[in-house]
C-alpha positions in Angstrom: -44.1 -1.4 -30.1 -41.9 -2.3 -27.1 -40.8 -5.5 -28.4 -39.4 -3.8 -31.8 -37.8 -0.8 -29.8 -35.7 -3.3 -27.5 -34.7 -5.1 -30.8 -33.9 -2.1 -32.6 -31.9 -0.8 -29.6 -29.8 -3.7 -29.1 -29.4 -3.8 -32.7 -27.9 -0.5 -32.8 -25.3 -1.4 -30.0 -24.1 -4.4 -31.8 -23.5 -2.2 -35.0 -21.7 0.2 -32.7 -19.5 -2.5 -31.6 -18.6 -4.0 -35.0 -18.1 -0.2 -36.2 -15.9 0.4 -33.3 -14.1 -3.1 -33.8 -15.0 -4.4 -30.3 -16.2 -8.1 -29.9 -19.8 -8.9 -28.8 -20.7 -10.4 -25.5 -23.4 -12.3 -25.0 -25.0 -13.1 -22.0 -23.6 -16.8 -21.7 -20.0 -15.4 -22.3 -17.6 -15.3 -19.6 -16.0 -11.6 -19.7 -12.8 -12.2 -20.5 -10.0 -10.9 -17.7 -8.3 -7.9 -18.0 -4.8 -7.7 -19.0 -3.6 -4.1 -18.8 -4.9 -1.0 -16.8 -8.3 -0.4 -17.5 -9.1 2.7 -19.4 -12.1 4.5 -20.8 -12.4 4.4 -24.3 -11.3 7.5 -26.2 -12.8 9.4 -29.3 -11.0 11.9 -31.5 -11.2 15.0 -30.2 -11.2 14.1 -26.1 -8.8 15.4 -23.9 -7.0 14.2 -21.0 -8.8 16.5 -18.9 -12.2 14.7 -19.8 -11.5 11.7 -18.4 -9.9 12.9 -15.0 -11.4 10.7 -12.3 -12.2 7.8 -14.5 -8.8 5.9 -14.7 -8.8 2.7 -13.0 -5.4 0.2 -12.2 -6.2 -3.4 -12.8 -4.2 -5.1 -10.1 -4.5 -9.0 -8.7 -4.2 -10.3 -5.4 -1.4 -12.4 -4.7 -1.9 -13.6 -1.1 -1.8 -17.3 -1.3 -4.9 -19.3 -1.0 -3.2 -21.5 1.2 -2.6 -18.9 3.6 -4.4 -20.0 6.8 -7.2 -17.3 8.3 -6.4 -14.8 5.8 -8.5 -11.5 5.2 -9.4 -9.3 2.6 -6.4 -7.4 1.3 -7.7 -3.7 2.0 -6.8 -0.5 3.7 -9.3 0.6 6.4 -9.8 4.1 5.8 -13.7 5.0 6.7 -13.0 8.8 7.0 -11.3 8.4 3.7 -7.8 10.2 4.7 -6.1 8.9 1.7 -8.5 11.0 -0.6 -6.1 14.3 -1.0 -2.9 11.4 -1.9 -5.4 9.6 -4.3 -6.7 12.6 -6.1 -3.1 14.1 -6.8 -2.0 10.6 -8.3 -5.1 10.8 -10.5 -4.4 14.2 -11.8 -0.6 13.7 -12.0 0.4 17.3 -12.7 3.8 16.9 -11.1 5.7 14.5 -8.3 3.5 12.8 -5.8 5.6 11.6 -3.1 5.4 8.9 -0.8 7.8 8.5 2.2 8.0 5.2 3.6 9.5 5.2 7.2 10.3 1.8 9.3 12.2 -0.7 11.1 14.5 -3.1 9.4 11.7 -4.3 7.3 11.9 -1.3 5.7 15.6 -0.5 6.1 16.1 -3.8 3.9 14.7 -2.1 1.2 13.1 -5.0 -0.9 9.7 -4.5 0.7 9.1 -1.2 -0.3 10.9 -1.3 -3.0 8.4 -3.7 -4.5 5.8 -1.4 -4.0 7.7 1.3 -5.4 8.1 0.0 -8.7 4.8 -1.4 -8.9 3.3 2.3 -8.2 5.7 3.7 -10.8 4.7 1.2 -13.2 0.9 2.4 -13.0 1.5 5.8 -12.8 4.7 6.6 -14.2 8.5 6.4 -13.7 9.6 9.8 -15.1 9.6 11.3 -11.8 13.0 9.6 -10.4 16.3 8.6 -11.7 16.5 5.0 -12.5 18.9 4.5 -9.7 20.1 1.0 -8.9 18.6 0.3 -4.8 20.1 -1.9 -3.1 20.6 -2.6 0.9 24.3 -0.7 0.7 22.3 2.4 -1.1 20.1 4.9 0.1 16.3 4.3 -0.4 15.9 8.0 -0.9 14.7 8.6 -4.6 16.4 11.4 -6.9 14.1 13.6 -8.4 14.0 14.8 -11.9 11.4 17.1 -11.6 9.1 15.5 -14.1 5.4 14.1 -13.1 5.1 10.7 -11.8 5.5 8.8 -8.3 8.6 9.5 -6.2 8.8 6.8 -3.4 11.3 7.4 -0.5 12.5 4.4 1.6 13.8 5.8 4.9 14.4 2.7 7.3 16.3 2.2 10.4 17.6 -1.5 11.8 16.2 -2.0 14.9 13.7 1.2 14.9 10.8 1.9 16.9 8.5 4.9 16.5 10.6 6.4 19.2 13.8 6.0 17.1 12.2 8.7 14.5 10.5 11.3 17.2 13.5 12.7 17.1 13.5 16.6 15.6 16.4 15.9 13.1 14.7 12.9 11.5 11.5 14.7 11.0 12.8 17.8 9.9 14.6 15.0 7.1 11.1 13.6 6.2 9.7 17.2 5.8 12.4 17.9 3.5 11.3 15.6 1.1 7.6 17.0 0.7 5.3 14.0 1.0 2.1 13.8 0.1 1.7 10.4 2.0 3.9 9.0 4.7 3.6 5.2 5.4 4.6 4.4 9.0 5.7 0.5 9.6 7.1 0.0 13.3 5.6 -2.5 15.7 8.1 -5.4 15.6 10.6 -4.1 17.6 8.2 -2.7 20.2 6.5 -6.1 20.5 10.1 -7.8 20.9 10.3 -6.3 24.6 9.4 -8.8 27.4 8.7 -4.9 29.0 6.0 -4.4 26.7 3.2 -2.0 27.5 0.4 -1.5 25.3 -0.6 2.0 26.6 3.1 3.2 26.8 3.2 2.1 22.9 0.0 4.2 22.0 1.6 7.3 23.8 4.6 6.4 21.5 2.6 6.7 18.2 0.9 9.9 19.3 4.1 11.8 19.8 5.9 10.7 16.9 2.4 11.6 14.4 1.9 14.8 16.4 5.5 15.6 15.2 5.0 14.4 12.1 1.7 16.4 11.5 3.2 19.4 12.5 6.0 19.3 10.3 3.9 18.2 7.5 0.8 19.5 7.6 -0.5 18.3 3.8 0.5 14.7 3.9 -1.8 12.0 4.4 -0.8 9.3 6.5 -0.6 5.5 6.4 -0.2 3.2 9.6 0.7 -0.8 8.9 1.1 -3.2 11.3 4.1 -5.9 11.6 4.1 -9.1 9.6 4.4 -11.0 12.7 7.7 -12.9 14.4 9.0 -15.7 16.6 10.6 -14.8 20.0 13.5 -17.2 21.8 16.1 -19.3 20.6 15.9 -21.8 18.0 15.2 -24.9 19.4 12.9 -23.1 21.9 11.0 -20.5 19.5 7.3 -19.4 20.1 5.2 -17.3 18.3 5.6 -13.7 19.8 2.5 -13.3 21.9 2.7 -9.1 22.2 2.6 -9.1 18.4 -1.5 -9.1 18.4 -1.3 -6.4 21.2 1.2 -4.0 18.8 -1.1 -4.7 16.0 -4.3 -3.7 17.7 -2.8 -0.7 19.2 -1.6 0.7 15.7 -5.2 0.1 14.5 -6.8 1.4 17.3 -4.9 4.6 17.4 -5.4 5.1 13.4 -9.2 4.8 13.9 -9.4 7.3 16.8 -7.2 9.6 14.7 -9.3 8.8 11.7 -6.2 7.8 9.7 -5.8 5.0 7.5 -4.5 1.4 8.7 -3.0 -1.4 6.4 -3.7 -4.4 8.7 -0.8 -6.8 7.3 -0.8 -8.9 10.5 -4.1 -9.9 10.6 -4.7 -9.9 6.6 -1.9 -13.1 6.5 -3.1 -14.6 9.1 -3.1 -12.8 12.5 -2.3 -14.3 16.0 -3.1 -18.2 15.0 -1.5 -18.2 11.6 0.8 -15.3 10.5 3.4 -16.9 11.4 2.8 -20.2 10.7 2.0 -18.8 7.0 5.2 -17.5 6.5 6.9 -20.3 8.0 4.8 -22.9 5.7 5.7 -20.6 2.7 9.5 -20.9 3.5 9.4 -16.8 3.6 11.0 -16.3 7.3 14.9 -16.2 7.6 16.3 -18.5 10.7 16.0 -15.7 13.3 12.5 -15.5 12.9 11.9 -12.1 12.7 13.4 -11.1 8.9 12.0 -12.5 5.9 13.4 -13.9 2.9 13.3 -12.0 -0.7 10.4 -13.7 -1.6 8.8 -12.9 1.5 9.6 -9.5 1.5 8.5 -9.3 -2.6 5.3 -10.4 -1.1 4.3 -8.0 1.5 5.4 -5.2 -1.2 3.1 -6.7 -3.7 0.4 -6.7 -1.0 0.9 -3.1 0.0 0.6 -2.1 -3.3 -2.6 -4.0 -4.2 -4.2 -2.6 -1.0 -3.2 0.8 -2.0 -4.7 0.1 -5.8 -8.1 -1.2 -4.7 -8.3 2.1 -2.2 -7.1 4.1 -5.1 -9.7 2.6 -7.5 -12.6 2.9 -5.0 -12.0 6.4 -4.9 -12.1 7.2 -8.8 -15.2 4.8 -9.0 -16.9 6.6 -6.2 -15.7 10.0 -7.7 -15.0 11.6 -4.8 -13.0 14.7 -4.9 
Protein backbone atom coordinates (compact mmCIF):
# COMPACT_ATOMS: atom_id res chain seq x y z
CA UNK A 1 0.00 0.00 0.00
CA UNK A 2 2.88 2.40 0.85
CA UNK A 3 4.51 1.66 -2.52
CA UNK A 4 1.24 2.44 -4.34
CA UNK A 5 0.88 5.74 -2.46
CA UNK A 6 4.46 6.68 -3.27
CA UNK A 7 3.88 5.86 -6.96
CA UNK A 8 0.70 7.93 -7.03
CA UNK A 9 2.48 10.82 -5.33
CA UNK A 10 5.30 10.82 -7.88
CA UNK A 11 2.78 10.43 -10.70
CA UNK A 12 0.82 13.40 -9.41
CA UNK A 13 3.94 15.59 -9.18
CA UNK A 14 4.96 14.61 -12.72
CA UNK A 15 1.50 15.41 -14.09
CA UNK A 16 1.56 18.77 -12.29
CA UNK A 17 4.90 19.64 -13.95
CA UNK A 18 3.50 18.63 -17.35
CA UNK A 19 0.30 20.62 -16.78
CA UNK A 20 2.29 23.75 -15.88
CA UNK A 21 4.58 23.30 -18.86
CA UNK A 22 7.67 22.69 -16.69
CA UNK A 23 10.42 20.24 -17.63
CA UNK A 24 10.71 17.07 -15.57
CA UNK A 25 14.15 16.56 -13.99
CA UNK A 26 15.16 13.04 -13.05
CA UNK A 27 17.62 12.05 -10.34
CA UNK A 28 20.46 11.45 -12.78
CA UNK A 29 19.96 14.80 -14.57
CA UNK A 30 22.13 17.82 -13.87
CA UNK A 31 20.11 20.79 -12.64
CA UNK A 32 20.51 23.53 -15.26
CA UNK A 33 22.18 26.79 -14.28
CA UNK A 34 19.87 29.75 -13.84
CA UNK A 35 20.25 32.45 -16.47
CA UNK A 36 18.16 35.07 -14.65
CA UNK A 37 17.22 35.98 -11.08
CA UNK A 38 15.37 33.19 -9.31
CA UNK A 39 11.74 34.15 -8.81
CA UNK A 40 9.02 32.08 -7.12
CA UNK A 41 6.39 30.58 -9.40
CA UNK A 42 3.43 32.93 -9.59
CA UNK A 43 -0.14 31.64 -9.81
CA UNK A 44 -3.28 33.63 -10.75
CA UNK A 45 -4.55 35.82 -7.96
CA UNK A 46 -1.25 36.05 -6.11
CA UNK A 47 0.02 39.47 -5.08
CA UNK A 48 3.51 40.94 -4.74
CA UNK A 49 3.07 41.08 -0.98
CA UNK A 50 2.56 37.31 -0.85
CA UNK A 51 6.08 36.83 -2.18
CA UNK A 52 7.84 39.46 -0.14
CA UNK A 53 10.83 37.84 1.54
CA UNK A 54 11.22 35.21 -1.22
CA UNK A 55 13.08 37.10 -3.96
CA UNK A 56 16.52 35.68 -4.66
CA UNK A 57 19.07 37.20 -7.03
CA UNK A 58 21.30 35.01 -9.17
CA UNK A 59 24.96 35.91 -8.80
CA UNK A 60 28.12 34.37 -10.19
CA UNK A 61 31.54 34.70 -8.57
CA UNK A 62 33.95 36.45 -10.93
CA UNK A 63 37.09 36.07 -8.80
CA UNK A 64 39.65 34.54 -11.18
CA UNK A 65 40.41 30.92 -10.32
CA UNK A 66 44.09 31.68 -10.84
CA UNK A 67 44.16 34.18 -7.94
CA UNK A 68 46.46 32.44 -5.47
CA UNK A 69 45.43 32.06 -1.81
CA UNK A 70 42.08 33.75 -2.41
CA UNK A 71 39.21 33.31 0.05
CA UNK A 72 35.46 32.95 -0.32
CA UNK A 73 34.04 36.29 -1.44
CA UNK A 74 31.65 37.01 1.42
CA UNK A 75 30.72 39.80 3.80
CA UNK A 76 31.39 39.00 7.45
CA UNK A 77 28.42 40.09 9.53
CA UNK A 78 27.85 37.77 12.49
CA UNK A 79 25.46 40.24 14.11
CA UNK A 80 23.41 40.67 10.92
CA UNK A 81 23.78 44.43 11.09
CA UNK A 82 22.87 44.71 7.39
CA UNK A 83 19.43 43.12 7.89
CA UNK A 84 17.51 46.45 7.99
CA UNK A 85 19.13 47.46 4.70
CA UNK A 86 18.34 44.11 3.08
CA UNK A 87 14.74 44.34 4.29
CA UNK A 88 14.39 47.71 2.56
CA UNK A 89 15.86 46.24 -0.63
CA UNK A 90 13.42 43.38 -0.46
CA UNK A 91 10.38 45.58 0.21
CA UNK A 92 11.44 48.24 -2.31
CA UNK A 93 8.63 50.62 -1.35
CA UNK A 94 10.72 53.70 -2.16
CA UNK A 95 14.30 54.75 -2.82
CA UNK A 96 16.91 52.63 -1.04
CA UNK A 97 20.04 54.74 -0.64
CA UNK A 98 23.70 53.74 -0.48
CA UNK A 99 26.54 56.22 0.11
CA UNK A 100 30.00 54.86 -0.70
CA UNK A 101 32.80 57.02 0.72
CA UNK A 102 36.53 56.51 0.34
CA UNK A 103 39.87 57.43 -1.18
CA UNK A 104 41.06 57.60 -4.81
CA UNK A 105 39.84 54.05 -5.51
CA UNK A 106 36.33 55.36 -4.87
CA UNK A 107 37.01 58.79 -6.41
CA UNK A 108 37.88 57.14 -9.72
CA UNK A 109 34.18 56.13 -9.81
CA UNK A 110 34.62 52.95 -11.88
CA UNK A 111 34.87 50.52 -8.94
CA UNK A 112 31.76 51.74 -7.06
CA UNK A 113 29.96 52.56 -10.32
CA UNK A 114 30.25 48.92 -11.36
CA UNK A 115 28.62 47.90 -8.09
CA UNK A 116 25.96 50.56 -8.55
CA UNK A 117 25.01 49.44 -12.06
CA UNK A 118 24.76 45.82 -10.94
CA UNK A 119 22.49 46.70 -8.03
CA UNK A 120 20.34 48.87 -10.29
CA UNK A 121 19.98 45.91 -12.63
CA UNK A 122 18.97 43.67 -9.71
CA UNK A 123 16.53 45.97 -7.92
CA UNK A 124 15.60 48.76 -10.32
CA UNK A 125 17.20 51.88 -11.78
CA UNK A 126 14.06 53.99 -11.82
CA UNK A 127 15.06 55.86 -8.67
CA UNK A 128 17.82 57.84 -10.43
CA UNK A 129 18.25 59.72 -13.68
CA UNK A 130 20.44 57.90 -16.23
CA UNK A 131 23.34 60.35 -15.97
CA UNK A 132 26.69 59.58 -17.53
CA UNK A 133 29.30 59.25 -14.79
CA UNK A 134 33.00 59.66 -15.50
CA UNK A 135 36.07 60.81 -13.60
CA UNK A 136 35.18 64.40 -14.52
CA UNK A 137 31.63 64.27 -13.17
CA UNK A 138 30.16 64.02 -9.71
CA UNK A 139 29.45 60.54 -8.43
CA UNK A 140 26.31 61.66 -6.60
CA UNK A 141 23.08 60.31 -8.05
CA UNK A 142 20.10 62.49 -8.96
CA UNK A 143 16.89 61.03 -7.57
CA UNK A 144 13.62 60.77 -9.47
CA UNK A 145 11.48 59.94 -6.43
CA UNK A 146 10.66 56.47 -7.74
CA UNK A 147 11.43 53.23 -5.94
CA UNK A 148 14.80 51.66 -6.68
CA UNK A 149 18.47 51.79 -5.75
CA UNK A 150 20.16 55.18 -5.24
CA UNK A 151 23.93 54.67 -5.04
CA UNK A 152 25.98 57.79 -4.27
CA UNK A 153 29.76 57.80 -4.82
CA UNK A 154 31.81 60.21 -2.73
CA UNK A 155 35.57 59.76 -2.93
CA UNK A 156 38.53 62.09 -2.42
CA UNK A 157 42.02 61.53 -3.78
CA UNK A 158 44.52 60.83 -1.01
CA UNK A 159 41.79 60.55 1.61
CA UNK A 160 41.97 58.72 4.90
CA UNK A 161 39.26 58.31 7.49
CA UNK A 162 40.58 61.55 9.04
CA UNK A 163 39.75 63.41 5.82
CA UNK A 164 36.07 62.61 6.23
CA UNK A 165 36.02 63.27 9.99
CA UNK A 166 34.87 66.75 9.16
CA UNK A 167 31.55 68.26 10.24
CA UNK A 168 30.73 69.59 6.76
CA UNK A 169 31.49 66.31 5.00
CA UNK A 170 29.49 64.34 7.53
CA UNK A 171 26.61 66.80 7.15
CA UNK A 172 26.75 66.33 3.38
CA UNK A 173 26.62 62.55 3.77
CA UNK A 174 23.69 62.82 6.19
CA UNK A 175 21.80 65.03 3.71
CA UNK A 176 21.73 62.05 1.32
CA UNK A 177 19.68 60.04 3.87
CA UNK A 178 21.68 56.81 3.50
CA UNK A 179 20.27 53.41 4.38
CA UNK A 180 23.78 51.96 3.98
CA UNK A 181 27.17 53.69 4.24
CA UNK A 182 30.11 51.83 2.70
CA UNK A 183 33.42 53.01 4.18
CA UNK A 184 36.51 52.28 2.03
CA UNK A 185 39.84 53.53 3.40
CA UNK A 186 43.18 52.04 4.39
CA UNK A 187 45.43 52.45 1.35
CA UNK A 188 46.65 55.92 2.30
CA UNK A 189 46.87 55.16 6.01
CA UNK A 190 49.14 52.21 5.22
CA UNK A 191 51.22 54.29 2.82
CA UNK A 192 52.59 56.40 5.66
CA UNK A 193 55.89 55.19 7.13
CA UNK A 194 54.66 56.60 10.45
CA UNK A 195 51.63 54.31 10.44
CA UNK A 196 50.52 53.28 13.93
CA UNK A 197 47.84 50.61 14.28
CA UNK A 198 46.29 52.02 17.45
CA UNK A 199 46.12 55.53 16.00
CA UNK A 200 44.44 54.09 12.91
CA UNK A 201 41.77 52.43 15.03
CA UNK A 202 41.10 55.67 16.90
CA UNK A 203 40.75 57.52 13.60
CA UNK A 204 38.22 54.98 12.34
CA UNK A 205 36.33 55.26 15.61
CA UNK A 206 36.10 59.05 15.38
CA UNK A 207 34.69 58.94 11.85
CA UNK A 208 32.21 56.18 12.60
CA UNK A 209 31.01 57.93 15.76
CA UNK A 210 30.33 61.08 13.76
CA UNK A 211 28.54 59.16 11.01
CA UNK A 212 26.43 57.11 13.43
CA UNK A 213 25.36 60.26 15.25
CA UNK A 214 24.45 62.04 12.01
CA UNK A 215 22.87 58.96 10.37
CA UNK A 216 21.33 56.93 13.22
CA UNK A 217 19.22 54.75 10.90
CA UNK A 218 22.03 53.78 8.54
CA UNK A 219 23.76 50.41 8.39
CA UNK A 220 27.52 50.32 7.83
CA UNK A 221 29.83 48.18 5.74
CA UNK A 222 33.59 48.59 6.20
CA UNK A 223 35.95 47.40 3.48
CA UNK A 224 39.67 46.66 3.55
CA UNK A 225 42.08 48.05 0.93
CA UNK A 226 42.99 46.02 -2.19
CA UNK A 227 46.75 46.05 -1.61
CA UNK A 228 49.56 48.24 -2.94
CA UNK A 229 53.29 48.52 -3.52
CA UNK A 230 55.65 51.12 -2.03
CA UNK A 231 58.94 52.53 -3.25
CA UNK A 232 60.23 53.52 -6.65
CA UNK A 233 59.54 51.27 -9.58
CA UNK A 234 62.93 49.53 -9.73
CA UNK A 235 63.05 49.04 -5.96
CA UNK A 236 59.34 48.48 -5.40
CA UNK A 237 58.15 46.14 -2.67
CA UNK A 238 54.76 45.03 -1.42
CA UNK A 239 53.56 47.48 1.22
CA UNK A 240 54.19 45.62 4.52
CA UNK A 241 51.76 47.85 6.43
CA UNK A 242 48.66 46.98 4.41
CA UNK A 243 48.18 43.69 6.22
CA UNK A 244 48.05 45.56 9.54
CA UNK A 245 45.71 48.25 8.22
CA UNK A 246 43.34 45.56 6.90
CA UNK A 247 43.48 43.73 10.24
CA UNK A 248 42.67 46.92 12.17
CA UNK A 249 39.64 47.66 9.96
CA UNK A 250 38.38 44.12 10.37
CA UNK A 251 38.94 44.13 14.14
CA UNK A 252 37.13 47.44 14.49
CA UNK A 253 34.13 46.11 12.57
CA UNK A 254 33.98 42.97 14.70
CA UNK A 255 34.39 44.85 17.98
CA UNK A 256 31.59 47.26 17.05
CA UNK A 257 29.29 44.62 15.54
CA UNK A 258 29.52 46.04 12.03
CA UNK A 259 29.76 44.27 8.71
CA UNK A 260 33.11 44.05 6.93
CA UNK A 261 34.11 43.05 3.41
CA UNK A 262 37.74 41.98 3.64
CA UNK A 263 38.75 42.50 0.01
CA UNK A 264 42.46 42.39 0.88
CA UNK A 265 42.40 38.81 2.11
CA UNK A 266 39.73 37.69 -0.34
CA UNK A 267 42.04 38.51 -3.26
CA UNK A 268 45.14 36.91 -1.76
CA UNK A 269 46.17 38.76 1.38
CA UNK A 270 49.70 39.49 2.52
CA UNK A 271 51.39 36.92 0.31
CA UNK A 272 49.46 37.20 -2.94
CA UNK A 273 47.04 40.16 -3.21
CA UNK A 274 49.54 42.38 -5.00
CA UNK A 275 51.01 39.50 -6.98
CA UNK A 276 47.55 38.48 -8.18
CA UNK A 277 46.74 42.00 -9.34
CA UNK A 278 50.12 42.26 -11.08
CA UNK A 279 49.91 38.84 -12.71
CA UNK A 280 46.58 39.76 -14.28
CA UNK A 281 47.86 43.20 -15.35
CA UNK A 282 45.27 45.00 -13.26
CA UNK A 283 47.64 47.37 -11.45
CA UNK A 284 48.85 50.64 -12.94
CA UNK A 285 52.53 51.56 -13.14
CA UNK A 286 52.42 53.40 -9.79
CA UNK A 287 51.66 50.15 -7.97
CA UNK A 288 48.74 51.74 -6.13
CA UNK A 289 45.94 52.42 -8.58
CA UNK A 290 44.24 49.98 -10.90
CA UNK A 291 43.41 49.57 -14.57
CA UNK A 292 39.76 49.70 -15.67
CA UNK A 293 39.67 45.88 -15.60
CA UNK A 294 41.01 45.90 -12.04
CA UNK A 295 38.41 48.37 -10.81
CA UNK A 296 35.60 46.56 -12.64
CA UNK A 297 36.62 43.31 -10.97
CA UNK A 298 36.57 45.00 -7.54
CA UNK A 299 33.11 46.42 -8.26
CA UNK A 300 31.81 43.04 -9.39
CA UNK A 301 33.26 41.36 -6.31
CA UNK A 302 31.60 43.88 -3.96
CA UNK A 303 28.28 43.43 -5.76
CA UNK A 304 28.53 39.65 -5.51
CA UNK A 305 29.38 39.77 -1.81
CA UNK A 306 26.38 42.04 -1.17
CA UNK A 307 24.02 39.78 -3.11
CA UNK A 308 25.28 36.66 -1.37
CA UNK A 309 24.55 38.31 1.98
CA UNK A 310 21.16 39.53 0.73
CA UNK A 311 20.20 36.07 -0.52
CA UNK A 312 21.16 34.56 2.83
CA UNK A 313 18.97 37.12 4.57
CA UNK A 314 16.01 36.32 2.29
CA UNK A 315 16.50 32.57 2.55
CA UNK A 316 16.50 32.59 6.35
CA UNK A 317 13.39 34.78 6.48
CA UNK A 318 14.84 37.24 8.99
CA UNK A 319 12.97 40.39 9.83
